[in-house]
Backbone as CSV, one residue per row, in Angstrom:
resi,resn,N_x,N_y,N_z,CA_x,CA_y,CA_z,C_x,C_y,C_z
1,MET,91.487,75.337,70.638,91.998,74.268,71.467,93.485,74.493,71.801
2,LYS,94.280,74.843,70.756,95.703,75.109,70.982,95.893,76.292,71.926
3,ARG,95.045,77.288,71.744,95.146,78.491,72.574,94.827,78.154,74.036
4,ALA,93.836,77.333,74.280,93.484,76.932,75.643,94.618,76.139,76.277
5,PHE,95.231,75.244,75.509,96.348,74.450,76.017,97.531,75.353,76.369
6,LEU,97.829,76.319,75.490,98.928,77.247,75.726,98.665,78.090,76.977
7,SER,97.430,78.556,77.128,97.069,79.351,78.312,97.223,78.531,79.585
8,LEU,96.779,77.283,79.540,96.900,76.405,80.701,98.369,76.167,81.040
9,ALA,99.205,75.967,80.016,100.631,75.735,80.230,101.279,76.960,80.883
10,VAL,100.931,78.148,80.419,101.489,79.374,80.993,101.076,79.515,82.452
11,VAL,99.808,79.239,82.757,99.325,79.336,84.135,100.058,78.338,85.029
12,LEU,100.255,77.123,84.561,100.957,76.114,85.359,102.419,76.507,85.602
13,ILE,103.078,77.001,84.573,104.477,77.410,84.720,104.589,78.579,85.699
14,LEU,103.726,79.571,85.572,103.735,80.698,86.515,103.446,80.229,87.933
15,GLY,102.518,79.303,88.071,102.193,78.769,89.392,103.383,78.083,90.030
16,LEU,104.099,77.289,89.252,105.292,76.619,89.771,106.360,77.631,90.158
17,PHE,106.536,78.648,89.325,107.531,79.681,89.610,107.192,80.431,90.892
18,LEU,105.954,80.842,91.036,105.540,81.595,92.222,105.600,80.728,93.481
19,THR,105.290,79.448,93.346,105.390,78.543,94.494,106.833,78.436,94.956
20,SER,107.762,78.340,94.007,109.167,78.235,94.402,109.635,79.512,95.093
21,LEU,109.097,80.669,94.709,109.470,81.912,95.377,108.993,81.936,96.821
22,SER,107.871,81.319,97.097,107.354,81.328,98.464,108.242,80.523,99.410
23,TYR,109.043,79.612,98.864,109.950,78.819,99.683,111.353,79.426,99.759
24,ALA,111.581,80.522,99.070,112.893,81.157,99.055,113.206,81.733,100.429
25,HIS,114.469,81.745,100.762,114.879,82.377,102.010,116.094,83.252,101.751
26,THR,116.076,84.386,102.385,117.144,85.365,102.226,118.152,85.182,103.356
27,PRO,119.462,85.177,103.029,120.466,85.057,104.081,120.569,86.358,104.874
28,LEU,120.793,86.226,106.166,120.921,87.377,107.059,122.185,87.209,107.892
29,CYS,122.938,88.269,108.038,124.133,88.214,108.879,124.411,89.608,109.414
30,SER,124.599,89.699,110.713,124.988,90.966,111.326,126.135,90.696,112.292
31,CYS,127.014,91.672,112.402,128.191,91.523,113.255,128.287,92.711,114.201
32,SER,128.815,92.452,115.390,128.984,93.525,116.364,130.338,93.391,117.049
33,ASP,130.902,94.539,117.395,132.161,94.596,118.127,131.806,94.373,119.594
34,GLU,132.339,93.332,120.181,132.018,92.987,121.561,132.762,93.836,122.587
35,GLY,133.691,94.693,122.140,134.406,95.586,123.040,135.535,94.918,123.799
36,ASP,135.773,93.639,123.519,136.845,92.909,124.201,137.890,92.401,123.214
37,GLY,137.920,93.019,122.026,138.862,92.597,120.998,138.314,91.522,120.076
38,THR,137.030,91.186,120.247,136.421,90.169,119.385,135.215,90.740,118.652
39,ILE,134.893,90.089,117.551,133.716,90.417,116.759,132.791,89.207,116.806
40,LEU,131.513,89.451,117.038,130.502,88.390,117.053,129.574,88.598,115.870
41,CYS,129.436,87.570,115.038,128.507,87.612,113.915,127.401,86.591,114.172
42,GLU,126.173,87.004,113.886,125.018,86.133,114.021,124.362,86.019,112.651
43,GLY,123.969,84.805,112.293,123.395,84.598,110.968,122.136,83.760,111.016
44,GLY,121.485,83.715,109.886,120.278,82.925,109.741,119.656,83.206,108.391
45,PHE,118.403,82.809,108.251,117.680,83.012,107.007,116.315,83.594,107.322
46,SER,115.773,84.332,106.373,114.510,85.044,106.588,113.344,84.118,106.897
47,ASP,113.462,82.834,106.559,112.389,81.892,106.873,112.576,81.232,108.236
48,GLY,113.585,81.711,108.992,113.837,81.189,110.329,114.820,80.035,110.365
49,SER,115.341,79.619,109.212,116.290,78.508,109.163,117.597,78.868,109.869
50,SER,118.200,77.869,110.464,119.487,78.026,111.132,120.599,78.241,110.113
51,ALA,121.648,78.915,110.548,122.835,79.097,109.714,123.992,78.253,110.232
52,ALA,123.714,77.308,111.106,124.764,76.441,111.646,125.517,75.783,110.492
53,GLY,126.843,75.854,110.549,127.677,75.239,109.528,127.963,76.105,108.316
54,VAL,127.362,77.288,108.236,127.611,78.175,107.099,129.052,78.674,107.147
55,LYS,129.709,78.660,105.990,131.107,79.090,105.877,131.226,80.590,106.138
56,MET,132.215,80.956,106.950,132.512,82.351,107.270,133.971,82.619,106.919
57,THR,134.201,83.760,106.287,135.556,84.162,105.926,135.715,85.637,106.251
58,VAL,136.869,85.993,106.786,137.205,87.390,107.046,138.391,87.712,106.142
59,VAL,138.231,88.760,105.313,139.297,89.160,104.396,139.700,90.600,104.668
60,ASP,140.971,90.912,104.370,141.413,92.297,104.529,141.035,93.105,103.290
61,ALA,141.445,94.373,103.258,141.069,95.269,102.161,141.580,94.792,100.806
62,SER,142.665,94.005,100.796,143.211,93.509,99.528,142.586,92.171,99.120
63,GLY,141.723,91.616,99.984,141.081,90.337,99.681,141.798,89.134,100.265
64,LYS,142.888,89.372,101.008,143.639,88.277,101.634,142.820,87.707,102.796
65,THR,142.709,86.383,102.843,141.962,85.717,103.910,142.708,85.838,105.235
66,LEU,142.004,86.354,106.247,142.568,86.507,107.588,142.074,85.413,108.526
67,VAL,140.793,85.057,108.391,140.170,84.070,109.276,139.166,83.260,108.454
68,GLU,139.112,81.962,108.702,138.094,81.108,108.095,137.456,80.271,109.192
69,GLY,136.190,79.989,109.041,135.494,79.158,110.013,134.074,78.897,109.567
70,LYS,133.261,78.464,110.525,131.850,78.179,110.247,130.997,78.682,111.393
71,MET,129.751,78.986,111.091,128.778,79.328,112.131,128.630,78.114,113.056
72,ASN,128.545,78.361,114.355,128.367,77.256,115.304,126.897,76.826,115.361
73,GLU,126.575,75.923,116.261,125.203,75.388,116.352,124.178,76.449,116.740
74,ASP,124.654,77.588,117.274,123.767,78.697,117.623,123.734,79.767,116.516
75,SER,124.290,79.416,115.352,124.375,80.345,114.211,125.179,81.593,114.563
76,GLU,126.297,81.378,115.286,127.187,82.467,115.681,128.610,82.145,115.242
77,PHE,129.371,83.207,114.999,130.773,83.089,114.621,131.522,84.225,115.296
78,THR,132.534,83.879,116.093,133.312,84.884,116.824,134.768,84.796,116.369
79,PHE,135.390,85.961,116.209,136.791,85.984,115.815,137.465,87.209,116.415
80,LYS,138.808,87.132,116.490,139.591,88.261,116.999,139.540,89.392,115.976
81,LYS,139.278,90.599,116.457,139.163,91.774,115.588,140.504,92.067,114.921
82,PRO,140.521,92.067,113.576,141.772,92.383,112.878,142.063,93.890,112.891
83,ALA,143.308,94.237,112.697,143.680,95.654,112.554,143.312,96.096,111.141
84,GLY,142.938,97.343,110.979,142.622,97.883,109.660,141.243,97.473,109.162
85,SER,140.989,97.781,107.898,139.699,97.476,107.287,139.622,95.993,106.915
86,TYR,138.436,95.436,107.052,138.210,94.035,106.707,136.744,93.857,106.338
87,THR,136.446,92.689,105.774,135.074,92.341,105.414,134.793,90.927,105.888
88,VAL,133.627,90.744,106.480,133.177,89.425,106.907,132.263,88.890,105.806
89,ILE,132.505,87.657,105.376,131.705,87.054,104.306,130.967,85.829,104.847
90,PHE,129.643,85.900,104.807,128.737,84.801,105.173,128.410,84.121,103.855
91,ASP,128.860,82.872,103.667,128.716,82.204,102.372,127.944,80.898,102.499
92,ALA,126.641,80.988,102.225,125.785,79.803,102.286,125.539,79.234,100.890
93,GLY,126.370,79.615,99.929,126.253,79.096,98.573,125.788,80.160,97.597
94,PRO,125.750,79.806,96.318,125.372,80.774,95.281,124.036,81.457,95.578
95,GLY,124.056,82.773,95.500,122.847,83.548,95.764,122.558,83.747,97.240
96,HIS,123.416,83.215,98.100,123.208,83.299,99.543,124.478,83.781,100.242
97,VAL,125.037,84.875,99.722,126.263,85.443,100.278,125.950,86.836,100.824
98,VAL,126.428,87.086,102.047,126.283,88.411,102.658,127.684,88.891,103.012
99,LYS,127.986,90.129,102.641,129.286,90.730,102.986,129.044,91.883,103.951
100,VAL,129.761,91.847,105.071,129.635,92.886,106.092,130.978,93.608,106.219
101,PRO,131.081,94.832,105.697,132.330,95.591,105.823,132.553,96.056,107.257
102,SER,133.813,96.150,107.662,134.134,96.531,109.041,133.555,97.889,109.421
103,LYS,133.407,98.786,108.458,132.854,100.103,108.771,131.402,100.025,109.247
104,ASP,130.720,98.917,108.956,129.331,98.731,109.385,129.189,97.968,110.695
105,ILE,130.342,97.583,111.278,130.317,96.822,112.530,130.492,97.783,113.700
106,THR,129.497,97.818,114.575,129.519,98.749,115.719,129.394,97.982,117.017
107,GLU,129.661,98.702,118.100,129.518,98.096,119.445,128.074,98.053,119.841
């Protein structure tokens, strides 16, 4: 009887865990050089959710903040291209951060 109860408890816990994974969404962010001195970043989530309002930060190689803002209603963020190396940080909260180094940003 105890063994059956324990087995049932394990199955229920695994079921709850796997169900929560099916609702998980992965953050996505890509940036491109627009060729006019600006960088355009587009964001979202793997489940199709909007990234509107997600915090965006651009930092230089030393970690100094150059630009701060948020994704607009179209899940886009545009900023003036900084000189030198930089990183764009898409921060939708713990476990939902994407960092895009300037070396990965192309036209």
